[in-house]
C-alpha positions in Angstrom: -66.1 -14.4 18.0 -65.8 -17.2 20.4 -63.3 -15.2 22.5 -65.6 -12.2 22.8 -68.5 -14.5 23.7 -66.4 -16.1 26.4 -65.2 -12.8 27.7 -68.8 -11.5 27.8 -70.0 -14.5 29.8 -67.0 -14.4 32.1 -67.5 -10.6 32.6 -71.2 -10.7 33.3 -71.1 -13.5 35.9 -72.6 -12.1 39.1 -74.2 -9.1 37.4 -77.6 -8.3 38.8 -80.2 -5.6 38.3 -82.0 -3.6 40.9 -85.7 -2.7 40.7 -84.9 0.4 38.6 -83.1 -1.8 36.0 -79.7 -0.4 37.0 -76.8 -2.8 36.8 -75.1 -3.8 40.1 -71.9 -5.8 40.3 -69.1 -6.6 42.7 -66.1 -4.3 42.2 -63.4 -6.8 43.1 -60.5 -7.1 40.7 -60.6 -10.4 38.7 -64.3 -11.1 39.3 -66.2 -8.7 37.1 -63.4 -6.3 36.0 -61.4 -6.4 32.7 -58.1 -4.9 31.8 -58.3 -2.1 29.2 -57.4 -4.5 26.3 -60.1 -7.0 27.2 -62.7 -4.2 27.7 -61.6 -2.7 24.4 -62.2 -5.9 22.5 -65.6 -6.5 24.2 -66.9 -3.0 23.5 -65.1 -2.6 20.1 -63.5 0.7 21.2 -59.8 1.1 20.7 -57.4 1.2 23.6 -56.1 4.7 22.6 -59.7 5.9 22.6 -60.3 4.5 26.1 -57.1 6.1 27.3 -58.2 9.4 25.8 -61.6 9.1 27.5 -59.8 8.5 30.8 -57.4 11.5 30.2 -60.3 13.9 29.5 -62.5 12.5 32.3 -65.3 11.0 30.1 -64.8 7.4 31.2 -62.5 6.8 34.1 -61.6 3.2 34.9 -63.1 1.8 38.1 -59.6 0.9 39.3 -56.0 1.6 38.3 -53.5 -0.8 39.7 -51.0 1.4 41.5 -48.1 -1.0 40.7 -48.7 -1.9 37.1 -50.8 1.0 35.9 -53.3 -1.4 34.4 -56.7 0.2 34.0 -59.7 -2.0 35.0 -63.3 -1.4 33.7 -66.6 -2.9 34.8 -70.0 -3.8 33.3 -71.5 -0.9 35.2 -69.7 1.4 32.8 -71.4 0.2 29.7 -74.4 2.6 29.9 -72.0 5.6 30.2 -69.9 4.3 27.3 -73.0 3.8 25.2 -74.1 7.4 25.8 -70.6 8.7 24.9 -70.6 6.6 21.7 -74.2 7.7 20.8 -73.3 11.4 21.3 -70.2 10.9 19.2 -72.2 9.3 16.4 -74.9 12.0 16.5 -72.3 14.8 16.4 -70.7 13.3 13.3 -74.1 13.2 11.6 -74.7 16.9 12.3 -71.3 17.8 11.0 -71.9 16.4 7.5 
């Protein structure tokens, strides 16, 4: 739990909100971006699921390192991921 809390605080440094309540952050690697594994732990979505969302175009990383292939995600993607997860959950309720 302490690790997730630390990652959350580190990740959200420099996050601000505009007048519409939309999140605005810097998109520089290392500042407010997390590798796929860190993002996965923070949002409690598996790495294979995040890779699948990237593959089908649901949630593309904000950056992919061209040398290492690492996927980087940002706090600005949380609202979209929350919508994806909410739709997934509601679809599973209707299929019962």
